[in-house]
VEXZAVEX-904853 format. One line per field, with one value per residue (C-alpha): residue number from 0; residue in one letter; x, z, y. Coordinates in nm, 3 decimals. Last residue first. Example, Ala and Ser with C-alpha at 12.3 -4.5 7.8 and 13.67 -1.06 7.14 Angstrom:
2
seq	(1;0)
type	(S;A)
east	(1.367;1.230)
up	(0.714;0.780)
north	(-0.106;-0.450)
END
This chain:
333
seq	(332;331;330;329;328;327;326;325;324;323;322;321;320;319;318;317;316;315;314;313;312;311;310;309;308;307;306;305;304;303;302;301;300;299;298;297;296;295;294;293;292;291;290;289;288;287;286;285;284;283;282;281;280;279;278;277;276;275;274;273;272;271;270;269;268;267;266;265;264;263;262;261;260;259;258;257;256;255;254;253;252;251;250;249;248;247;246;245;244;243;242;241;240;239;238;237;236;235;234;233;232;231;230;229;228;227;226;225;224;223;222;221;220;219;218;217;216;215;214;213;212;211;210;209;208;207;206;205;204;203;202;201;200;199;198;197;196;195;194;193;192;191;190;189;188;187;186;185;184;183;182;181;180;179;178;177;176;175;174;173;172;171;170;169;168;167;166;165;164;163;162;161;160;159;158;157;156;155;154;153;152;151;150;149;148;147;146;145;144;143;142;141;140;139;138;137;136;135;134;133;132;131;130;129;128;127;126;125;124;123;122;121;120;119;118;117;116;115;114;113;112;111;110;109;108;107;106;105;104;103;102;101;100;99;98;97;96;95;94;93;92;91;90;89;88;87;86;85;84;83;82;81;80;79;78;77;76;75;74;73;72;71;70;69;68;67;66;65;64;63;62;61;60;59;58;57;56;55;54;53;52;51;50;49;48;47;46;45;44;43;42;41;40;39;38;37;36;35;34;33;32;31;30;29;28;27;26;25;24;23;22;21;20;19;18;17;16;15;14;13;12;11;10;9;8;7;6;5;4;3;2;1;0)
type	(X;X;X;X;X;X;X;X;X;X;X;X;X;X;X;X;X;X;X;X;X;X;X;X;X;X;X;X;X;X;X;X;X;X;X;X;X;X;X;X;X;X;X;X;X;X;X;X;X;X;X;X;X;X;X;X;X;X;X;X;X;X;X;X;X;X;X;X;X;X;X;X;X;X;X;X;X;X;X;X;X;X;X;X;X;X;X;X;X;X;X;X;X;X;X;X;X;X;X;X;X;X;X;X;X;X;X;X;X;X;X;X;X;X;X;X;X;X;X;X;X;X;X;X;X;X;X;X;X;X;X;X;X;X;X;X;X;X;X;X;X;X;X;X;X;X;X;X;X;X;X;X;X;X;X;X;X;X;X;X;X;X;X;X;X;X;X;X;X;X;X;X;X;X;X;X;X;X;X;X;X;X;X;X;X;X;X;X;X;X;X;X;X;X;X;X;X;X;X;X;X;X;X;X;X;X;X;X;X;X;X;X;X;X;X;X;X;X;X;X;X;X;X;X;X;X;X;X;X;X;X;X;X;X;X;X;X;X;X;X;X;X;X;X;X;X;X;X;X;X;X;X;X;X;X;X;X;X;X;X;X;X;X;X;X;X;X;X;X;X;X;X;X;X;X;X;X;X;X;X;X;X;X;X;X;X;X;X;X;X;X;X;X;X;X;X;X;X;X;X;X;X;X;X;X;X;X;X;X;X;X;X;X;X;X;X;X;X;X;X;X;X;X;X;X;X;X;X;X;X;X;X;X)
east	(-0.196;0.157;0.314;0.092;0.187;0.557;0.504;0.310;0.572;0.847;0.656;0.618;0.992;1.061;0.825;1.018;1.353;1.215;1.112;0.818;0.644;0.571;0.284;0.002;-0.168;0.147;0.251;0.249;0.203;0.073;-0.165;-0.212;-0.225;-0.472;-0.694;-0.665;-0.784;-1.056;-1.208;-1.188;-1.474;-1.709;-1.548;-1.884;-1.858;-1.652;-1.742;-2.095;-2.161;-2.046;-2.308;-2.271;-2.557;-2.338;-2.372;-2.259;-1.960;-1.842;-1.766;-1.758;-1.893;-2.226;-2.044;-1.895;-1.544;-1.444;-1.540;-1.390;-1.687;-1.889;-1.582;-1.476;-1.817;-1.838;-1.494;-1.593;-1.876;-1.668;-1.384;-1.365;-1.462;-1.736;-2.040;-1.838;-1.706;-1.470;-1.159;-1.169;-1.343;-1.076;-0.791;-0.958;-0.982;-0.612;-0.529;-0.675;-0.383;-0.100;-0.087;-0.463;-0.478;-0.178;-0.341;-0.656;-0.457;-0.274;-0.602;-0.735;-0.412;-0.418;-0.781;-0.714;-0.390;-0.516;-0.494;-0.275;-0.412;-0.613;-0.659;-0.777;-1.143;-1.207;-0.870;-0.930;-1.271;-1.121;-0.851;-1.113;-1.323;-1.010;-0.911;-1.157;-0.997;-0.714;-0.950;-0.968;-0.593;-0.309;-0.412;-0.678;-0.434;-0.175;-0.416;-0.472;-0.095;-0.056;-0.321;-0.144;0.191;0.048;-0.111;0.208;0.413;0.164;0.179;-0.066;0.061;0.223;0.190;-0.158;-0.095;0.240;0.061;-0.192;0.088;0.245;-0.095;-0.125;0.217;0.124;-0.197;0.001;0.270;0.032;-0.188;0.112;0.254;-0.088;-0.085;0.141;0.478;0.678;0.933;0.790;0.464;0.666;0.869;0.543;0.405;0.729;0.736;1.082;0.972;0.694;0.878;1.200;1.034;0.865;1.191;1.372;1.100;1.121;1.494;1.465;1.223;1.001;0.697;0.498;0.789;1.008;0.709;0.619;0.980;1.036;0.703;0.785;1.116;0.934;0.687;0.969;1.121;0.780;0.737;1.089;1.066;0.728;0.874;1.185;0.949;0.929;1.280;1.168;0.924;1.137;1.436;1.747;1.948;2.105;2.089;1.709;1.735;1.588;1.322;1.242;1.192;0.959;0.756;0.726;0.631;0.363;0.239;0.209;0.028;-0.216;-0.565;-0.733;-0.874;-0.537;-0.522;-0.743;-1.064;-1.272;-1.288;-1.059;-0.805;-0.727;-0.357;-0.333;-0.225;-0.549;-0.748;-0.577;-0.871;-1.132;-0.998;-0.726;-0.408;-0.192;0.121;0.482;0.382;0.640;0.671;0.305;0.193;0.441;0.329;-0.032;0.074;0.299;0.011;-0.213;0.056;0.128;-0.235;-0.142;0.227;0.508;0.505;0.853;1.101;1.187;1.562;1.558;1.278;1.456;1.770;1.572;1.393;1.719;1.877;1.562;1.548;1.890;1.833;1.502;1.609;1.922;1.718;1.464;1.743;1.880;1.533;1.469;1.806;1.751;1.406;1.542;1.821;1.927;1.905;1.929;2.180)
up	(-0.672;-0.533;-0.858;-1.070;-0.858;-0.904;-1.280;-1.298;-1.090;-1.317;-1.626;-1.473;-1.416;-1.773;-1.892;-1.692;-1.830;-2.190;-2.190;-2.064;-2.245;-2.071;-2.220;-2.161;-1.905;-1.693;-1.733;-2.014;-2.027;-1.692;-1.535;-1.829;-2.076;-1.860;-1.823;-2.192;-2.295;-2.030;-2.133;-2.507;-2.563;-2.376;-2.288;-2.303;-1.973;-1.767;-1.902;-2.014;-1.690;-1.494;-1.677;-1.958;-1.969;-2.120;-1.805;-1.598;-1.821;-1.766;-1.989;-1.866;-2.145;-1.973;-1.663;-1.871;-1.737;-1.533;-1.186;-0.937;-0.719;-0.743;-0.679;-0.385;-0.221;-0.291;-0.136;0.165;0.220;0.164;0.390;0.585;0.927;0.777;1.008;1.321;1.182;0.908;1.090;1.418;1.261;0.991;1.240;1.450;1.140;1.080;1.445;1.396;1.167;1.337;1.668;1.721;1.622;1.844;2.145;2.086;2.055;2.374;2.559;2.443;2.554;2.896;2.950;2.855;3.051;3.369;3.222;2.914;2.596;2.364;2.014;1.796;1.706;1.776;1.632;1.323;1.272;1.305;1.051;0.803;0.869;0.817;0.478;0.282;0.446;0.192;-0.070;0.128;0.112;0.364;0.686;0.792;0.711;0.922;1.215;1.187;1.184;1.492;1.674;1.587;1.698;2.034;2.097;1.987;2.236;2.518;2.469;2.271;2.289;1.992;1.639;1.552;1.694;1.520;1.195;1.272;1.327;0.992;0.825;0.972;0.837;0.497;0.500;0.583;0.321;0.037;0.109;0.133;-0.197;-0.362;-0.276;-0.564;-0.637;-0.885;-0.859;-0.591;-0.784;-1.095;-0.903;-0.781;-1.136;-1.268;-1.010;-0.856;-0.496;-0.498;-0.632;-0.463;-0.123;-0.151;-0.245;0.047;0.285;0.137;0.194;0.559;0.660;0.967;0.739;0.947;1.115;0.804;0.591;0.824;0.861;0.484;0.414;0.666;0.494;0.161;0.283;0.418;0.067;-0.074;0.171;0.112;-0.267;-0.251;-0.038;-0.254;-0.536;-0.392;-0.527;-0.890;-0.897;-0.631;-0.866;-0.711;-0.510;-0.313;0.004;-0.007;0.089;0.439;0.316;0.022;0.259;0.477;0.180;0.035;0.373;0.431;0.074;0.104;0.438;0.332;0.325;0.041;0.041;-0.029;-0.335;-0.514;-0.714;-0.916;-1.231;-1.412;-1.143;-0.842;-0.808;-0.466;-0.329;-0.432;-0.246;0.087;0.251;0.108;0.249;0.502;0.362;0.581;0.729;0.658;0.397;0.129;0.176;0.271;-0.037;-0.262;-0.150;-0.263;-0.566;-0.687;-0.658;-0.866;-1.130;-1.156;-1.196;-1.327;-1.347;-1.566;-1.624;-1.489;-1.643;-1.459;-1.393;-1.049;-0.932;-1.072;-0.874;-0.560;-0.601;-0.617;-0.322;-0.115;-0.231;-0.087;0.228;0.314;0.229;0.441;0.728;0.698;0.705;1.027;1.178;1.073;1.205;1.537;1.568;1.480;1.741;1.818;1.456;1.467;1.233)
north	(-2.705;-2.672;-2.795;-2.571;-2.269;-2.345;-2.373;-2.046;-1.863;-1.996;-1.884;-1.538;-1.526;-1.634;-1.361;-1.104;-1.220;-1.220;-0.855;-0.653;-0.371;-0.043;0.161;-0.090;0.137;0.136;-0.228;-0.483;-0.860;-0.976;-0.726;-0.489;-0.778;-0.965;-0.659;-0.578;-0.922;-0.938;-0.604;-0.670;-0.422;-0.658;-0.991;-1.171;-1.356;-1.114;-0.770;-0.848;-1.037;-0.733;-0.529;-0.275;-0.024;0.247;0.454;0.156;0.093;0.448;0.741;1.099;1.322;1.387;1.505;1.790;1.825;2.129;2.005;2.252;2.353;2.034;1.819;2.035;2.002;1.629;1.578;1.788;1.542;1.227;1.338;1.009;1.153;1.374;1.378;1.444;1.771;1.884;2.009;1.816;1.516;1.497;1.513;1.243;1.023;1.089;1.013;0.665;0.591;0.407;0.591;0.570;0.204;0.127;0.291;0.085;-0.237;-0.141;-0.089;-0.425;-0.594;-0.426;-0.526;-0.888;-0.918;-1.089;-1.436;-1.438;-1.290;-1.517;-1.379;-1.670;-1.634;-1.266;-1.162;-1.372;-1.211;-0.863;-0.944;-1.063;-0.751;-0.534;-0.676;-0.460;-0.156;-0.184;-0.040;0.283;0.336;0.369;0.543;0.293;0.010;0.192;0.195;-0.179;-0.231;-0.010;-0.212;-0.535;-0.394;-0.284;-0.624;-0.799;-0.599;-0.660;-1.039;-1.250;-1.607;-1.782;-1.911;-1.787;-1.439;-1.421;-1.502;-1.228;-0.976;-1.068;-1.033;-0.682;-0.583;-0.726;-0.520;-0.205;-0.264;-0.349;-0.047;0.187;0.061;0.097;0.469;0.568;0.728;0.523;0.242;0.013;-0.027;-0.116;-0.371;-0.528;-0.537;-0.684;-0.964;-0.954;-0.894;-1.152;-1.454;-1.345;-1.308;-1.646;-1.814;-1.653;-1.772;-2.122;-2.101;-2.001;-2.275;-2.260;-2.237;-1.985;-1.803;-1.793;-1.698;-1.410;-1.292;-1.294;-1.126;-0.855;-0.782;-0.785;-0.524;-0.308;-0.306;-0.211;0.077;0.210;0.195;0.370;0.647;0.675;0.766;1.117;1.173;1.152;1.442;1.607;1.640;1.490;1.742;1.453;1.665;1.635;1.269;1.300;1.543;1.316;1.023;1.227;1.353;1.003;0.853;1.117;1.077;0.699;0.727;1.002;0.843;1.037;1.391;1.555;1.332;1.582;1.549;1.795;1.582;1.827;1.753;1.969;2.046;2.204;2.542;2.716;2.443;2.512;2.690;2.448;2.230;2.161;2.006;1.785;1.936;2.034;2.291;2.210;1.832;1.780;1.973;1.791;1.444;1.485;1.688;1.407;1.160;1.387;1.443;1.067;0.965;0.619;0.526;0.650;1.024;1.081;0.840;0.516;0.495;0.660;0.431;0.125;0.211;0.291;-0.042;-0.238;-0.057;-0.109;-0.471;-0.550;-0.344;-0.509;-0.864;-0.829;-0.686;-0.968;-1.227;-1.081;-1.078;-1.438;-1.557;-1.382;-1.539;-1.884;-1.873;-2.228;-2.339;-2.719;-2.879)
END
């Protein structure tokens, strides 16, 4: 039977996926004890400042109000999307009287649930098959590492969401004409990538190349489309770079200079005691080819076997899911 309303079906399915996984991730977020997840105090501080002050921190004036680590770093100098979402979600859910340390996790749950909604729509549009889209969502959404990211406050959730949003826009670009709405959405997605995490920026050159090769607005709409992309970038995350320039100057749009200043001022760890592979003379070849200090073993265990710096062990259901993913991958290969 032919589906006469594929877009409506995809949007309806995306909403169902979003709400189902939001409930699931909120449940896992409430169940996970505080202290799970890397840099939990630093992430909490990034959201707490925005929640209590209602704005982004300005340094060095706000340094006494922040938790600055022994290494002289603070999450207030990182792209703030995850902390903005966490603070906003906690404000909306403040009536629950759940402890803030746990409530901030609702931001990660929200971002990851939105990510899966976008994945469903993207797969549905690209593959034109509802059940393949459902399968893709389940394979990603139930992966233990993804569930873990959705269950504690972190900036990876923002990076995953923003890049997924941009990929969704690029798929729409490949499958249809560039209209004003798509131009604005694409710009907004690029802006959100800027606002999410520095490592997410790695995807921007790929997205830019795809836009150059495949973006073809209708005749007479080139200028409008370019303007809308620019507006979207500013709305999505370009404003943060503008905020930084306003407060720290043209030479510090990404907060690297103020970061060095704060690090020098608040560093309480002897730099000579900070371990790194580079300082020990260990090369990438030593890590990958010679498995220095069991680097590969622990990396695989941390990525597949155990989570949270090897502190959370997985059970049989999770291993069965991983086995299923491996078998499906083998079939497609």
